[in-house]
MDTraj code that builds the backbone (N, CA, C; nanometers):
import mdtraj as md
import numpy as np

residues = "UNK UNK UNK UNK UNK UNK UNK UNK UNK UNK UNK UNK UNK UNK UNK UNK UNK UNK UNK UNK UNK UNK UNK UNK UNK UNK UNK UNK UNK UNK UNK UNK UNK UNK UNK UNK UNK UNK UNK UNK UNK UNK UNK UNK UNK UNK UNK UNK UNK UNK UNK UNK UNK UNK UNK UNK UNK UNK UNK UNK UNK UNK UNK UNK UNK UNK UNK".split()
xyz = np.array([
    [25.0719, 11.9674, 4.9848],
    [25.1287, 11.9480, 5.0874],
    [25.1611, 11.7839, 5.1072],
    [25.0470, 11.7302, 5.0711],
    [25.0443, 11.5606, 5.0978],
    [25.0817, 11.4911, 4.9386],
    [25.1111, 11.5546, 4.8560],
    [25.1427, 11.5074, 4.7342],
    [25.0365, 11.4579, 4.6345],
    [24.9037, 11.4689, 4.6913],
    [24.7962, 11.4337, 4.6022],
    [24.8095, 11.5216, 4.4473],
    [24.8312, 11.6164, 4.4728],
    [24.8246, 11.7073, 4.3548],
    [24.9624, 11.8308, 4.3470],
    [25.0112, 11.8243, 4.2479],
    [25.1337, 11.9061, 4.2268],
    [25.1324, 12.0488, 4.2463],
    [25.2126, 12.1338, 4.3092],
    [25.1950, 12.2809, 4.3202],
    [25.1801, 12.3377, 4.1953],
    [25.2378, 12.2722, 4.0989],
    [25.2026, 12.3475, 3.9507],
    [25.0789, 12.3311, 3.9181],
    [25.0250, 12.2240, 3.9397],
    [24.8708, 12.2118, 3.9097],
    [24.7967, 12.2905, 3.9777],
    [24.8201, 12.2972, 4.1302],
    [24.7470, 12.3860, 4.2170],
    [24.7556, 12.5346, 4.1705],
    [24.8610, 12.5866, 4.1149],
    [24.8816, 12.6950, 4.0758],
    [24.7853, 12.7327, 3.9607],
    [24.7985, 12.6127, 3.8699],
    [24.7306, 12.6165, 3.7213],
    [24.5685, 12.6438, 3.7433],
    [24.5098, 12.5622, 3.8643],
    [24.3578, 12.5722, 3.8815],
    [24.3267, 12.6684, 3.9756],
    [24.4089, 12.7378, 3.9943],
    [24.3806, 12.8568, 4.1018],
    [24.3683, 12.8368, 4.2556],
    [24.3960, 12.7007, 4.2880],
    [24.3880, 12.6890, 4.4193],
    [24.5035, 12.7350, 4.4992],
    [24.6181, 12.7489, 4.4572],
    [24.7476, 12.8047, 4.5050],
    [24.7762, 12.9235, 4.4180],
    [24.8377, 13.0385, 4.4804],
    [24.8893, 13.1514, 4.4273],
    [25.0383, 13.1686, 4.4244],
    [25.0953, 13.2228, 4.3435],
    [25.2556, 13.2341, 4.3638],
    [25.2941, 13.3649, 4.2934],
    [25.3943, 13.4514, 4.3305],
    [25.4646, 13.5667, 4.2815],
    [25.5919, 13.5210, 4.2515],
    [25.6596, 13.5952, 4.1463],
    [25.7791, 13.5961, 4.0887],
    [25.8124, 13.4630, 4.0400],
    [25.9424, 13.4188, 4.0517],
    [25.9828, 13.3072, 3.9676],
    [25.9534, 13.1695, 4.0153],
    [25.8780, 13.1176, 3.9625],
    [25.8205, 12.9918, 4.0474],
    [25.9152, 12.8899, 3.9886],
    [26.0267, 12.8891, 3.8951],
    [26.0823, 12.7949, 3.8637],
    [26.1860, 12.7618, 3.9576],
    [26.2072, 12.8486, 4.0551],
    [26.2925, 12.8371, 4.1560],
    [26.2585, 12.7177, 4.2594],
    [26.1015, 12.7018, 4.2697],
    [26.0544, 12.5895, 4.3621],
    [26.1059, 12.4783, 4.2963],
    [26.0708, 12.4624, 4.1539],
    [26.0971, 12.3241, 4.0989],
    [26.2495, 12.3057, 4.1205],
    [26.3395, 12.3912, 4.0989],
    [26.4816, 12.3611, 4.1084],
    [26.5056, 12.3039, 4.2547],
    [26.4381, 12.3590, 4.3611],
    [26.4650, 12.3178, 4.5005],
    [26.3830, 12.1873, 4.5326],
    [26.2729, 12.1585, 4.4583],
    [26.2108, 12.0303, 4.4801],
    [26.2974, 11.9262, 4.4145],
    [26.3784, 11.9553, 4.3437],
    [26.4465, 11.8441, 4.2407],
    [26.5672, 11.8071, 4.3356],
    [26.5798, 11.8770, 4.4401],
    [26.7098, 11.8236, 4.5070],
    [26.6523, 11.7434, 4.6529],
    [26.5387, 11.7345, 4.6553],
    [26.4655, 11.6671, 4.7619],
    [26.4725, 11.5251, 4.7692],
    [26.4946, 11.4297, 4.8619],
    [26.5083, 11.2868, 4.8736],
    [26.3879, 11.2504, 4.9234],
    [26.3341, 11.1490, 4.8478],
    [26.2186, 11.0546, 4.9274],
    [26.2641, 10.9887, 5.0520],
    [26.2149, 11.0109, 5.1383],
    [26.2258, 10.9704, 5.2858],
    [26.1718, 10.8399, 5.3221],
    [26.2372, 10.7170, 5.3315],
    [26.1846, 10.6007, 5.3915],
    [26.1567, 10.5989, 5.5240],
    [26.0315, 10.6143, 5.5747],
    [26.0062, 10.6038, 5.7220],
    [26.0478, 10.4907, 5.8015],
    [26.0916, 10.3708, 5.7282],
    [26.1302, 10.2460, 5.7993],
    [26.2782, 10.2326, 5.8039],
    [26.3686, 10.3721, 5.7870],
    [26.4929, 10.3478, 5.8061],
    [26.5570, 10.2866, 5.9282],
    [26.6784, 10.2332, 5.9033],
    [26.7365, 10.1697, 6.0438],
    [26.7855, 10.2717, 6.1155],
    [26.7388, 10.3109, 6.2499],
    [26.7893, 10.3926, 6.3278],
    [26.9055, 10.3474, 6.4007],
    [26.9125, 10.2341, 6.4564],
    [27.0237, 10.1902, 6.5069],
    [27.0655, 10.0428, 6.4370],
    [27.1865, 10.0082, 6.4263],
    [27.2066, 9.8660, 6.3633],
    [27.1347, 9.7599, 6.4006],
    [27.0553, 9.6915, 6.3231],
    [27.0086, 9.5890, 6.3224],
    [26.8521, 9.5894, 6.3748],
    [26.8141, 9.6941, 6.3717],
    [26.6921, 9.7408, 6.3972],
    [26.5919, 9.7446, 6.2781],
    [26.6178, 9.7140, 6.1561],
    [26.5523, 9.7371, 6.0232],
    [26.4860, 9.5999, 6.0112],
    [26.5143, 9.4855, 6.0458],
    [26.4780, 9.3559, 6.0447],
    [26.5088, 9.2630, 5.9129],
    [26.4954, 9.1226, 5.9419],
    [26.5763, 9.0621, 5.8340],
    [26.5463, 9.0805, 5.6908],
    [26.6291, 9.0639, 5.6011],
    [26.6366, 9.0706, 5.4847],
    [26.6047, 8.9545, 5.4098],
    [26.5225, 8.9507, 5.3118],
    [26.4780, 8.8305, 5.2206],
    [26.6234, 8.7482, 5.1827],
    [26.6363, 8.6155, 5.1844],
    [26.7594, 8.5709, 5.1651],
    [26.8195, 8.6111, 5.0247],
    [26.7495, 8.6257, 4.9092],
    [26.8119, 8.6789, 4.7924],
    [26.8753, 8.8106, 4.7928],
    [26.8531, 8.9127, 4.8921],
    [26.9113, 9.0198, 4.9030],
    [27.0376, 9.0548, 4.9733],
    [27.0559, 8.9255, 5.0471],
    [27.1820, 8.8891, 5.1163],
    [27.3240, 8.9154, 5.0480],
    [27.4523, 8.9874, 5.1076],
    [27.5610, 8.9630, 5.0267],
    [27.6352, 8.8464, 5.0701],
    [27.7500, 8.8060, 5.0205],
    [27.8301, 8.6752, 5.0600],
    [27.8573, 8.6822, 5.2037],
    [27.8787, 8.8245, 5.2556],
    [27.9252, 8.8248, 5.3897],
    [27.8251, 8.8448, 5.4788],
    [27.6824, 8.8369, 5.4584],
    [27.5842, 8.8309, 5.5573],
    [27.4993, 8.6898, 5.5882],
    [27.4462, 8.6843, 5.6990],
    [27.3742, 8.5683, 5.7534],
    [27.2265, 8.5947, 5.7311],
    [27.1636, 8.4916, 5.6900],
    [27.0051, 8.5377, 5.6875],
    [26.9302, 8.5006, 5.8064],
    [26.8275, 8.5065, 5.8233],
    [26.7544, 8.4647, 5.9468],
    [26.7656, 8.2968, 5.9468],
    [26.7738, 8.2525, 6.0986],
    [26.7840, 8.1318, 6.1269],
    [26.6623, 8.0438, 6.0951],
    [26.6647, 7.9330, 6.0357],
    [26.5945, 7.8359, 6.0128],
    [26.5503, 7.7304, 6.1413],
    [26.4560, 7.7176, 6.2221],
    [26.4190, 7.6266, 6.3203],
    [26.3944, 7.5012, 6.2737],
    [26.3927, 7.4023, 6.3410],
    [26.3715, 7.2721, 6.3033],
    [26.2220, 7.2712, 6.2681],
    [26.1976, 7.1961, 6.1977],
    [26.0410, 7.1841, 6.1418],
    [25.9828, 7.2952, 6.0573],
    [26.0860, 7.3881, 6.0152],
    [26.0433, 7.4939, 5.9177],
    [26.0450, 7.4678, 5.7827],
])
top = md.Topology()
chain = top.add_chain()
for i, resn in enumerate(residues, 1):
    res = top.add_residue(resn, chain, resSeq=i)
    for name in ("N", "CA", "C"):
        top.add_atom(name, md.element.get_by_symbol(name[0]), res)
traj = md.Trajectory(xyz[None], top)
């Protein structure tokens, strides 16, 4: 469940049991997306990007005098 050990490995060592066609589980798992918990909920909430990641139409964080 936490990704420490794969389901296939758990079935192999007897920690987990499965009946039927277990290849279907692999097909379903291949469609999952790794979720980034830091995703931007509302525009502008993600935080400043490093200046190298900005496209030509974006402005980076402001630099104050003395920085």
